[in-house]
C-alpha positions in Angstrom: -7.9 6.0 -9.1 -6.7 8.7 -6.7 -4.0 11.0 -8.5 -1.6 13.3 -6.9 1.7 14.8 -8.5 4.4 12.3 -8.5 7.7 13.4 -6.9 10.4 11.0 -8.2 13.6 11.2 -5.6 16.6 8.7 -5.3 18.2 7.8 -2.0 21.8 7.5 -2.9 22.7 5.5 0.0 20.7 2.4 -1.1 22.4 0.0 -3.3 19.4 -1.1 -5.8 21.5 -1.9 -8.7 21.1 -5.4 -10.0 19.8 -7.7 -7.0 21.6 -5.9 -4.2 20.1 -3.7 -1.7 22.2 -4.1 1.3 22.6 -1.3 3.2 26.0 0.9 2.5 27.2 1.9 6.0 30.3 3.9 4.6 31.2 7.0 6.5 29.8 9.3 3.5 26.5 7.2 3.2 26.0 7.1 7.0 25.7 10.7 7.2 22.0 10.4 6.1 19.8 10.0 9.6 17.9 7.1 8.1 21.2 5.2 7.1 22.7 6.1 10.5 19.8 4.6 12.5 20.4 1.1 10.9 24.0 1.2 10.9 24.5 2.2 14.5 22.0 -0.7 15.6 23.5 -4.6 15.5 19.9 -5.5 15.5 18.9 -3.7 12.5 22.1 -4.2 10.8 21.5 -8.2 11.1 17.6 -7.5 9.7 18.9 -5.4 6.8 21.4 -8.5 5.9 18.5 -11.0 6.3 16.4 -8.6 4.4 18.8 -8.6 1.5 19.3 -12.4 1.9 15.4 -12.8 1.3 15.3 -10.4 -1.3 17.8 -11.8 -3.4 16.6 -15.3 -3.3 13.2 -14.0 -4.8 15.2 -12.1 -7.2 17.4 -14.9 -8.4 14.4 -17.1 -9.1 12.6 -14.7 -11.5 13.0 -14.2 -15.2 15.0 -11.0 -16.2 12.0 -8.7 -16.7 10.5 -9.5 -13.5 13.9 -8.9 -11.8 13.9 -5.2 -13.3 10.5 -4.8 -12.0 11.2 -6.3 -8.5 14.3 -4.0 -8.4 12.0 -1.1 -8.7 9.5 -2.2 -6.3 12.2 -2.6 -3.7 13.8 0.8 -4.1 10.0 2.2 -3.6 10.1 0.4 -0.3 13.6 1.5 0.6 12.7 5.2 -0.1 9.3 5.5 1.7 7.7 2.5 3.4 10.6 1.0 5.6 10.6 4.2 7.9 6.7 4.1 7.9 5.1 5.0 11.2 8.9 5.3 12.6 9.0 8.9 13.5 12.4 9.1 11.3 13.3 13.0 11.0 16.5 15.1 11.0 15.1 16.2 14.5 13.8 13.0 15.9 15.7 9.4 16.1 13.9 6.5 14.4 11.9 4.2 16.3 14.1 1.3 16.4 11.8 -1.4 17.4 9.1 0.0 14.8 11.8 0.1 12.3 12.7 -3.7 13.2 9.3 -4.7 12.8 8.8 -3.2 9.4 12.0 -4.9 8.0 10.9 -8.4 9.7 7.4 -8.2 7.8 9.2 -7.5 4.7 11.4 -10.1 5.0 8.6 -12.5 6.0 6.6 -11.2 2.8 9.7 -12.2 0.4 10.2 -15.4 1.9 6.5 -16.1 1.4 6.3 -14.9 -2.0 9.4 -17.3 -2.7 7.7 -20.2 -1.3 10.6 -20.7 1.5 8.7 -19.2 4.3 5.4 -20.6 6.3 2.6 -18.0 5.6 -0.9 -18.5 7.7 -2.5 -15.9 5.2 -2.1 -17.7 1.8 1.2 -17.8 0.0 1.8 -14.8 -2.6 3.7 -15.2 -5.7 5.6 -12.3 -7.6 4.7 -11.5 -11.3 5.9 -8.9 -13.5 5.8 -7.2 -16.9 8.4 -5.0 -18.2 8.8 -3.2 -21.8 12.1 -1.0 -21.8 12.2 2.0 -24.0 13.5 0.9 -27.5 15.6 3.0 -30.2 12.2 3.5 -32.3 10.0 4.3 -29.2 9.2 6.5 -26.6 7.2 4.2 -24.4 8.0 2.0 -21.6 5.7 0.1 -19.1 6.4 -1.7 -15.9 3.7 -3.7 -14.1 4.3 -5.6 -10.8 1.6 -7.8 -9.1 1.3 -10.4 -6.6 -0.9 -13.3 -7.1 -2.0 -16.2 -4.3 -0.3 -19.5 -5.1 -3.4 -21.4 -4.1 -6.6 -19.5 -5.0 -8.7 -21.8 -2.8 -11.6 -19.0 -1.9 -13.6 -16.9 -4.4 -12.0 -13.8 -2.9 -8.3 -15.0 -3.9 -9.5 -15.9 -7.2 -11.0 -12.7 -7.7 -7.7 -10.9 -6.5 -5.7 -13.1 -8.9 -8.1 -12.2 -11.7 -7.4 -8.4 -11.2 -3.6 -9.1 -10.8 -3.9 -10.9 -14.3 -5.8 -8.0 -15.7 -3.3 -5.6 -14.7 -0.7 -7.4 -16.3 -2.7 -8.2 -19.5 -3.6 -4.4 -19.7 0.1 -3.6 -19.5 0.9 -6.1 -22.3 -1.5 -5.1 -24.5 -0.5 -1.2 -24.0 2.9 -2.3 -24.8 1.6 -4.1 -28.2 -0.7 -1.6 -29.1 1.3 1.5 -28.5 4.8 0.4 -28.8 4.8 1.2 -32.6 7.6 3.7 -33.0 5.7 6.7 -32.5 8.2 9.3 -31.8 5.6 11.8 -31.2 4.4 9.7 -27.9 0.9 10.4 -28.2 -0.1 7.9 -25.6 1.6 7.2 -22.1 5.6 7.6 -22.5 6.2 6.0 -19.4 3.4 4.0 -17.5 4.0 2.1 -14.0 1.8 0.1 -12.1 3.0 -1.4 -8.9 1.3 -3.7 -6.1 3.3 -2.9 -2.7 3.4 -5.3 0.0 0.2 -6.4 1.0 -1.4 -6.4 4.7 -2.8 -9.6 5.3 -4.6 -10.9 8.4 -6.9 -13.9 8.4 -9.3 -13.7 5.7 -8.3 -10.2 4.8 -6.2 -8.4 2.5 -5.6 -4.8 1.9 -3.2 -3.9 -1.2 -1.4 -0.7 -2.1 -1.2 0.0 -6.0 1.0 2.8 -7.1 0.3 4.2 -10.6 2.3 6.7 -12.5 2.1 8.3 -15.8 4.6 10.7 -17.4 3.7 11.9 -21.0 6.8 14.4 -21.7 5.6 17.4 -19.6 7.5 18.8 -16.7 5.3 16.5 -14.1 3.8 13.3 -14.3 0.8 11.9 -12.7 0.8 9.3 -10.0 -1.1 8.0 -7.0 -1.9 5.2 -4.7 -5.3 3.4 -4.5 -6.1 0.2 -2.3 -7.5 -3.1 -3.0 -9.3 -4.2 0.1 -10.9 -7.4 0.1 -12.4 -10.1 2.4 -11.2 -13.4 0.9 -14.4 -15.2 1.5 -16.2 -12.4 -0.8 -16.0 -11.9 -4.5 -16.7 -8.2 -4.5 -14.3 -5.4 -3.0 -14.8 -4.2 0.6 -17.4 -1.5 0.4 -18.2 1.2 2.7 -21.6 -0.6 3.9 -19.6 -3.8 4.6 -17.6 -1.6 7.2 -20.2 0.8 8.7 -24.0 1.0 8.5 -25.0 4.2 6.9 -26.7 5.6 10.0 -22.9 5.9 11.3 -21.5 7.4 8.2 -21.6 11.0 9.3 -20.2 10.3 12.9 -17.2 8.0 11.5 -16.7 10.8 8.9 -16.5 13.5 11.2 -13.7 11.9 13.2 -11.6 12.1 9.9 -13.1 15.6 8.8 -11.6 17.0 12.2 -8.1 16.1 11.3 -8.5 17.1 7.8 -10.8 20.6 7.5 -8.4 22.7 9.8 -5.3 22.3 7.2 -6.8 25.2 4.9 -8.5 23.1 2.4 -10.9 25.8 1.8 -14.8 25.6 1.7 -15.2 22.3 -0.4 -14.8 20.3 2.8 -17.5 21.8 5.0 -20.5 23.8 5.0 -19.7 27.8 5.0 -19.3 28.4 8.6 -21.9 27.9 11.5 -25.2 27.6 10.5 -28.8 28.4 12.2 -31.8 25.8 12.3 -34.8 26.5 14.6 -32.9 29.4 16.1 -29.9 27.3 17.5 -26.8 27.5 16.0 -24.7 24.6 14.8 -20.9 24.2 13.8 -20.1 23.3 10.5 -19.9 19.7 9.4 -18.4 17.5 6.3 -19.7 18.5 3.0 -21.3 16.2 0.4 -18.2 16.2 -1.6 -16.1 15.0 1.5 -18.4 12.4 2.3 -18.4 10.9 -1.2 -14.2 10.7 -0.7 -14.3 9.4 2.7 -16.8 6.7 1.8 -14.7 5.3 -1.1 -12.6 2.4 0.4 -10.2 2.6 -2.6 -8.5 5.5 -0.4 -8.4 3.2 2.8 -5.1 1.6 4.1 -5.3 -1.1 6.8 -2.2 -1.7 9.3 -3.7 -3.9 12.0 -4.2 -1.1 14.2 -6.2 1.6 12.3 -7.4 2.8 9.1 -5.6 5.3 7.4 -7.9 7.4 5.0 -6.0 9.1 2.2 -7.3 11.9 0.1 -5.4 12.2 -3.4 -4.3 15.7 -4.9 -7.4 17.8 -5.1 -9.9 14.9 -4.4 -11.4 17.0 -1.7 -11.8 20.0 -4.4 -9.6 22.7 -5.8 -8.8 24.3 -2.5 -7.3 21.3 -1.1 -3.7 21.7 0.0 -1.7 18.9 -1.4 -2.4 14.8 -0.2 -4.4 14.8 2.9 -5.2 11.8 5.3 -6.5 10.9 8.7 -6.1 8.2 11.0 -8.9 6.1 12.4 -7.7 4.0 15.1 -9.5 0.7 15.8 -10.3 1.7 19.5 -12.1 4.3 17.9 -13.8 3.1 15.4 -14.7 -0.5 16.5 -18.1 0.4 18.2 -19.4 1.7 14.5 -17.9 -1.2 12.7 -19.7 -4.1 10.9 -16.7 -5.7 10.3 -15.7 -7.8 13.5 -13.2 -8.5 14.6 -11.2 -5.7 12.6 -8.4 -7.2 10.5 -5.3 -7.7 12.4 -6.5 -6.6 16.0 -6.0 -8.7 18.9 -9.2 -10.2 18.8 -8.7 -11.3 15.0 -5.1 -12.7 15.9 -6.7 -14.6 18.8 -9.4 -15.9 16.3 -7.0 -16.9 14.0 -4.9 -18.7 16.7 -7.9 -21.0 17.9 -8.6 -21.8 14.4 -5.1 -23.1 13.6 -5.2 -24.9 17.0 -8.7 -26.5 15.7 -7.1 -27.5 12.4 -4.0 -28.9 13.8 -6.1 -30.9 16.4 -8.3 -32.3 13.5 -5.3 -33.4 11.6 -3.6 -35.2 14.8 -3.6 -39.2 14.4 -6.7 -40.5 16.3 -8.6 -37.3 16.0 -12.5 -37.7 15.5 
């Protein structure tokens, strides 16, 4: 798991109490630039209403403990992923179309998870486990996962098994540790949360946020990714994506984005080196290559792979969480996985397959 220091912040303009998550456009709340971007756009306001409706329908259909987990999961999305990639800062206005697309994907996701919306990727069902703190215990555990409603391939079955294992571990931890030990020798607060997956055809990339707090000044937390081809039982490996003889070339595209950020010598060879009288620039270190080649740090979005390096994963000199972006246009020439998930070629292939399936089901089709 890729660990980093967990920073917990609360975005007061969002109402996440109970099942509600509709935007508050009061004068005080709208002072936040992220809220103002939505409140000043009729298109985004309508999307927010649709999002709230889809969310509440899913919320209302879940048992009470899962409702608690669902509220927390949606709060995390509102605090971060809603504006992902949309350039929302105090100095730059949000990209309205980008934000609208993020909200629409979230709406489609909730409708799919609730079973009310069509899904060409395979409908996902939300599940959760919640153990609140009790009077005689300092332990709380929260787990939220998704499963395929119809696990009709080996990859979907493997995905579901992993989700069930996460739920089972949380339940077991709660049973074993929640015995009223006031010293809290185990994890006082433990959270494992599957966020909204990226799905395209026979591929799924699922962020899994984890955090532990044991009573000190800081907790531990991080994000890893479950990347899986749905026709395979195993998780995606580096060798599934790139031939080994391209590894250094692809890694350098990432290393060039990360190395200048003051991470120290753990990322590269020490300065220039000379071989056979010729001077060469630094190149990625073995430590960098090991971290780069771990798909648990790869996030897919249909346009690029973002490689994320957790706190000190690259070494003691690393300055915070680091990442690089590898656009599909840049890496497609090296990739074994073709078409790349969510690329125009992949979407066109999916459309042809759907047409073929519909044609085969038509009356009189041979």
